[in-house]
C-alpha positions in Angstrom: 54.8 -18.1 -48.9 57.0 -17.5 -45.8 54.9 -14.6 -44.6 51.6 -16.4 -44.6 50.2 -17.4 -41.2 46.9 -18.0 -39.4 45.8 -17.3 -35.8 45.5 -20.3 -33.5 44.8 -20.2 -29.7 47.6 -21.5 -27.4 45.0 -23.5 -25.4 43.5 -25.2 -28.4 44.8 -28.6 -27.4 42.7 -28.5 -24.2 39.5 -27.2 -25.9 36.5 -29.5 -25.2 35.8 -29.6 -29.0 39.3 -31.0 -29.6 38.7 -33.5 -26.9 35.4 -34.6 -28.5 37.0 -34.9 -31.9 39.9 -36.9 -30.4 37.6 -39.3 -28.6 35.3 -39.6 -31.7 38.1 -40.7 -34.0 40.4 -42.4 -31.4 43.2 -39.9 -32.2 45.5 -38.2 -29.8 44.9 -34.4 -29.4 48.2 -33.4 -31.0 47.1 -35.2 -34.2 43.7 -33.4 -34.1 45.3 -30.0 -33.7 47.8 -30.7 -36.5 45.0 -31.6 -38.9 42.9 -28.6 -37.8 45.9 -26.4 -38.7 46.1 -28.0 -42.1 42.4 -27.5 -42.8 42.2 -23.9 -41.5 45.4 -23.0 -43.4 43.8 -24.3 -46.6 40.6 -22.4 -45.9 42.6 -19.2 -45.3 44.4 -19.6 -48.6 41.4 -20.5 -50.8 38.5 -18.6 -49.2 37.8 -14.9 -48.5 35.1 -15.2 -45.8 34.9 -18.9 -45.2 31.4 -19.3 -46.6 30.1 -21.4 -49.5 33.5 -23.1 -50.2 32.7 -25.3 -53.2 34.0 -28.6 -51.8 32.4 -31.3 -49.8 33.3 -33.1 -46.6 35.1 -35.8 -48.6 37.7 -33.3 -49.7 38.4 -32.3 -46.1 38.8 -36.0 -45.1 41.2 -36.5 -48.0 43.1 -33.3 -47.2 44.1 -34.5 -43.7 44.1 -38.2 -44.7 41.5 -39.2 -42.0 38.1 -40.5 -42.7 35.4 -39.0 -40.5 37.4 -35.9 -39.6 35.0 -33.5 -41.4 32.0 -35.2 -39.8 33.5 -34.6 -36.3 34.1 -30.9 -37.1 30.5 -30.6 -38.1 29.4 -32.4 -34.8 31.3 -29.8 -32.7 30.1 -26.8 -34.7 33.4 -26.0 -36.4 32.2 -26.8 -39.9 28.9 -26.7 -41.8 27.8 -28.4 -45.0 24.9 -27.2 -47.2 24.1 -28.0 -50.9 27.5 -29.5 -51.5 29.5 -26.5 -50.1 31.3 -26.0 -46.8 31.2 -23.0 -44.4 33.6 -22.3 -41.6 31.7 -20.6 -38.7 33.2 -17.5 -37.2 35.8 -17.5 -40.0 36.6 -13.8 -39.7 37.6 -14.1 -36.0 40.7 -16.1 -36.7 41.3 -16.1 -40.5 41.5 -13.6 -43.3 43.4 -10.4 -43.5 41.1 -8.5 -41.2 41.7 -10.9 -38.3 45.4 -10.8 -38.9 45.4 -7.0 -38.9 43.4 -6.9 -35.6 45.8 -9.3 -34.0 48.9 -7.5 -35.2 47.6 -4.1 -34.1 46.6 -5.5 -30.7 50.1 -7.0 -30.3 51.8 -3.8 -31.4 49.8 -1.8 -28.8 50.6 -4.2 -26.0 54.3 -4.0 -26.9 54.2 -0.2 -26.9 52.6 -0.2 -23.4 55.1 -2.7 -22.1 58.1 -0.8 -23.5 56.9 2.6 -22.2 55.8 1.1 -18.8 52.3 2.6 -19.2 49.3 1.3 -17.4 45.9 1.7 -19.1 43.7 4.3 -17.3 40.4 2.5 -16.7 38.7 5.9 -16.1 39.5 7.0 -19.6 38.7 3.8 -21.4 35.4 3.0 -19.7 32.5 3.8 -21.9 29.3 5.2 -20.6 26.0 3.6 -21.6 24.2 5.4 -24.4 21.2 7.4 -23.2 18.1 7.0 -25.3 15.3 9.5 -25.4 12.0 8.3 -24.2 13.4 5.2 -22.5 12.2 5.6 -18.9 12.7 1.9 -18.0 16.5 2.2 -18.3 16.8 4.8 -15.6 15.0 2.6 -13.1 16.5 -0.8 -14.0 20.2 0.3 -14.4 20.6 2.9 -11.7 22.6 1.9 -8.7 21.1 2.5 -5.3 24.5 3.9 -4.1 24.8 7.5 -5.3 22.1 7.1 -8.0 24.8 6.4 -10.7 23.7 4.8 -13.9 25.4 1.5 -14.7 25.8 -0.2 -18.1 23.0 -2.6 -19.3 23.8 -6.2 -18.3 24.9 -8.5 -21.1 22.1 -10.8 -22.4 22.3 -14.4 -21.2 23.1 -16.9 -24.0 20.4 -19.1 -25.4 20.1 -22.8 -24.5 21.4 -23.7 -28.0 24.3 -21.2 -28.0 27.4 -23.2 -29.0 29.6 -21.5 -26.4 27.1 -22.5 -23.6 26.8 -26.1 -25.0 30.6 -26.4 -25.1 31.0 -25.0 -21.6 28.3 -27.2 -20.1 29.7 -30.3 -21.7 33.2 -29.4 -20.4 31.9 -28.6 -16.9 29.9 -31.8 -16.6 32.9 -33.9 -17.9 35.2 -32.3 -15.3 35.4 -32.6 -11.5 33.0 -29.7 -10.6 29.5 -30.3 -9.2 27.3 -31.3 -12.2 25.1 -28.7 -13.8 21.8 -30.4 -14.6 19.6 -27.5 -16.0 19.6 -26.9 -19.7 19.3 -23.2 -19.1 22.6 -21.3 -18.6 23.3 -19.8 -15.1 22.5 -16.2 -14.5 25.5 -14.0 -15.1 27.1 -16.1 -17.8 26.5 -13.5 -20.4 28.5 -11.0 -18.6 31.5 -13.3 -18.3 31.3 -14.4 -22.0 31.5 -10.7 -22.9 35.0 -10.5 -21.2 37.8 -11.1 -23.8 39.6 -14.3 -23.2 37.3 -15.5 -20.4 35.9 -18.4 -22.3 39.4 -19.9 -22.9 40.3 -19.2 -19.3 37.3 -21.0 -17.8 37.9 -24.1 -20.0 41.5 -24.2 -18.8 40.4 -23.8 -15.2 38.0 -26.7 -15.4 40.9 -29.0 -16.3 42.7 -27.7 -13.2 39.9 -28.5 -10.6 41.5 -31.8 -9.5 44.6 -30.0 -8.4 42.7 -27.4 -6.3 43.1 -28.3 -2.6 40.4 -25.8 -1.6 37.8 -27.9 -3.3 39.0 -31.3 -2.1 36.1 -31.8 0.3 33.4 -30.1 -1.8 33.7 -29.6 -5.5 33.0 -26.1 -7.0 29.7 -25.2 -8.6 29.2 -23.6 -11.9 27.8 -20.5 -10.2 31.1 -20.2 -8.3 33.1 -20.7 -11.5 31.4 -17.8 -13.4 32.0 -15.3 -10.5 34.3 -12.4 -11.5 38.0 -13.4 -11.5 37.4 -17.0 -10.5 38.9 -18.5 -13.6 41.9 -16.2 -13.5 42.6 -17.0 -9.9 42.1 -20.7 -10.4 44.6 -20.8 -13.3 47.0 -18.8 -11.2 47.0 -21.4 -8.5 44.9 -19.3 -6.1 42.9 -22.4 -4.9 45.7 -25.0 -5.0 47.0 -24.8 -1.5 44.0 -23.7 0.5 41.6 -25.9 2.5 38.2 -24.4 3.4 39.1 -24.2 7.1 42.4 -22.5 6.4 40.7 -20.1 3.9 38.5 -19.0 6.8 41.5 -18.4 9.1 41.6 -21.7 10.9 43.9 -24.7 10.7 44.6 -26.6 7.6 42.2 -29.6 7.9 43.3 -31.4 4.7 44.6 -34.9 4.9 48.3 -35.2 4.1 49.1 -35.6 0.4 50.6 -38.9 -0.7 53.8 -38.1 -2.6 55.1 -40.5 -5.1 58.9 -40.6 -4.8 59.3 -41.3 -8.5 57.0 -38.4 -9.6 59.9 -36.4 -11.2 60.9 -39.4 -13.3 57.4 -40.1 -14.3 56.7 -36.5 -15.2 59.9 -36.3 -17.3 59.0 -39.5 -19.1 55.4 -38.1 -19.8 56.9 -34.9 -21.1 59.2 -36.8 -23.4 56.3 -38.9 -24.8 54.3 -35.7 -25.4 57.2 -34.1 -27.2 57.7 -37.2 -29.4 54.0 -37.1 -30.3 54.2 -33.4 -31.1 57.2 -33.8 -33.4 55.4 -36.7 -35.1 52.3 -34.5 -35.7 54.4 -31.6 -37.1 56.1 -34.0 -39.5 52.8 -35.5 -40.5 51.3 -32.1 -41.2 54.3 -31.1 -43.2 54.0 -34.2 -45.3 50.3 -33.5 -45.9 50.9 -29.9 -46.9 53.8 -30.8 -49.1 51.9 -33.5 -51.0 48.9 -31.2 -51.5 51.1 -28.4 -52.7 52.8 -30.8 -55.1 49.4 -32.0 -56.4 48.2 -28.5 -56.9 51.3 -27.3 -58.7 51.1 -30.3 -61.0 47.6 -29.4 -62.2 
């Protein structure tokens, strides 16, 4: 139906899980995203909660006409198989009527605030921590020294096998930041993961590290990256034009950049290639969905 739709992130193409699937199957990332769209659309149509879907991985491979695709989804944690049935983890976040209702309602509220020029009042929306009777430890561990005001309990740190932490660690160590060797997540990561949208922002920021002039001499550490507002500032270009010396108020000590006189032409050609790939993926997905719809209607 024309009104049917699913929720997909705008930065999905750069998600490390997509990169891993792409490298595992030797496919370009546009082809991976197109096939994911076909699979998640099918799951949204034929499943209520994404659990115990009575098909096997062979059906998924046939659906997107790519052998091994389901296995790669299982490898990155986007699909599970048990007793001949499939489960889509975190299905309710992006699929189903409840996810669509949440997204539509959030978009409506954002539009209302934009149209009216209103700015959210943080003092009204901030929730105070719930006070429990008989809990004497909370008053000593969560009270600020300044003014004796009680602060919210810190978010728990993710476990070593948390999929979000594993994805972040793999993406960080595959990027240009200083390698993080410990298996244990850095302290403070739980607080960042609790911020809506931060996980997608930090993954995008990791890809931008090579363009950050501030870290040309010394790459950033993961502890620096999980500091408040680091990912947002990095994605906004806040570290692109600063050298460490200039950041401290001194002279810019960076070596001059080597400018390729043909960079505009090369950039335009790269964009044209990407656009051709995207159009090819869209056409391929349309053919897959059309063939499957024809097969279903003919049963």
